[in-house]
C-alpha positions in Angstrom: 16.6 18.7 -10.4 13.3 18.5 -8.6 13.1 16.2 -5.5 10.6 13.4 -6.0 9.4 11.3 -3.0 6.9 8.5 -2.2 4.6 8.5 0.7 2.4 5.5 1.7 -1.0 6.7 2.8 -4.5 5.7 3.7 -7.0 7.8 1.9 -10.7 8.0 2.5 -11.7 7.2 -1.1 -9.7 3.9 -1.4 -10.1 0.6 0.4 -6.4 -0.1 0.4 -3.2 1.9 1.0 -1.9 4.0 -1.8 1.5 5.3 -2.8 1.4 9.1 -3.2 4.0 10.5 -5.7 5.3 13.9 -4.8 7.4 16.4 -6.7 8.8 18.9 -4.2 5.6 19.8 -2.2 3.1 19.0 -5.0 1.2 15.7 -5.3 1.5 14.6 -9.0 0.2 11.0 -8.8 -1.1 8.1 -6.9 -0.4 4.4 -7.3 -3.0 2.0 -6.0 -3.8 -1.6 -6.1 -7.5 -2.6 -6.4 -8.6 -6.1 -7.1 -5.0 -7.2 -7.8 -4.4 -4.6 -10.5 -1.9 -1.7 -10.1 -3.3 1.7 -11.3 -1.5 5.0 -11.7 -3.6 8.2 -11.4 -1.8 11.3 -12.6 -2.9 14.7 -11.3 -2.5 18.1 -13.0 -0.2 20.7 -11.6 -1.6 23.3 -9.2 -1.1 26.1 -11.8 -2.5 24.1 -14.7 0.8 23.8 -16.5 2.1 20.6 -17.9 4.5 18.5 -15.8 8.1 18.7 -17.0 9.9 15.8 -15.3 12.9 13.6 -16.2 11.8 10.3 -17.6 14.4 8.2 -15.6 13.3 9.9 -12.3 9.6 9.3 -13.0 10.3 5.6 -13.8 12.4 5.2 -10.7 9.9 6.8 -8.4 7.0 4.8 -9.8 9.1 1.6 -9.2 9.9 2.7 -5.7 6.2 3.4 -5.1 5.3 -0.1 -6.4 7.9 -1.8 -4.2 6.8 0.1 -1.1 3.1 -0.4 -1.7 3.5 -4.2 -2.4 5.7 -4.6 0.7 3.1 -2.8 2.9 0.3 -5.0 1.4 2.4 -8.1 2.3 2.9 -6.9 5.9 -0.8 -6.0 6.2 -1.9 -9.4 4.8 0.4 -11.2 7.3 -1.2 -9.3 10.2 -4.7 -10.3 9.1 -3.9 -14.0 8.7 -5.9 -16.1 11.1 -3.6 -17.5 13.8 -4.2 -21.1 12.8 -3.5 -20.5 9.1 0.2 -19.8 9.8 0.7 -22.8 12.1 1.1 -26.3 10.9 -1.9 -28.4 11.9 0.1 -30.7 14.1 0.8 -27.8 16.4 -2.8 -26.5 16.6 -4.6 -27.4 19.8 -8.4 -27.5 19.4 -10.5 -25.5 21.8 -12.5 -27.7 24.3 -16.1 -28.2 23.3 -17.4 -27.3 26.7 -15.9 -24.6 28.7 -17.1 -24.2 32.3 -16.7 -20.9 34.0 -17.0 -20.3 37.7 -20.1 -18.4 38.8 
């Protein structure tokens, strides 16, 4: 049985994080989410042969990749939320209109 793993990565040709799908030490696919749609890109083997993978393992690793990718997207979105957006308005203190600084 071949070892399959998922790695979350930032790649130069994508705006968002991707989930790389590895079989042993060979990248066989990439799961990405662009404009709210999940897309799976499958790569050929290094030697040009067809992939021969167990169905259940492929489905499991794709689900794992999806879960990890969506979790990272949630974490990333919460870090980019403006501070006031996460705080109920009754707790938001407006900035003073005029701020005087010592010169």
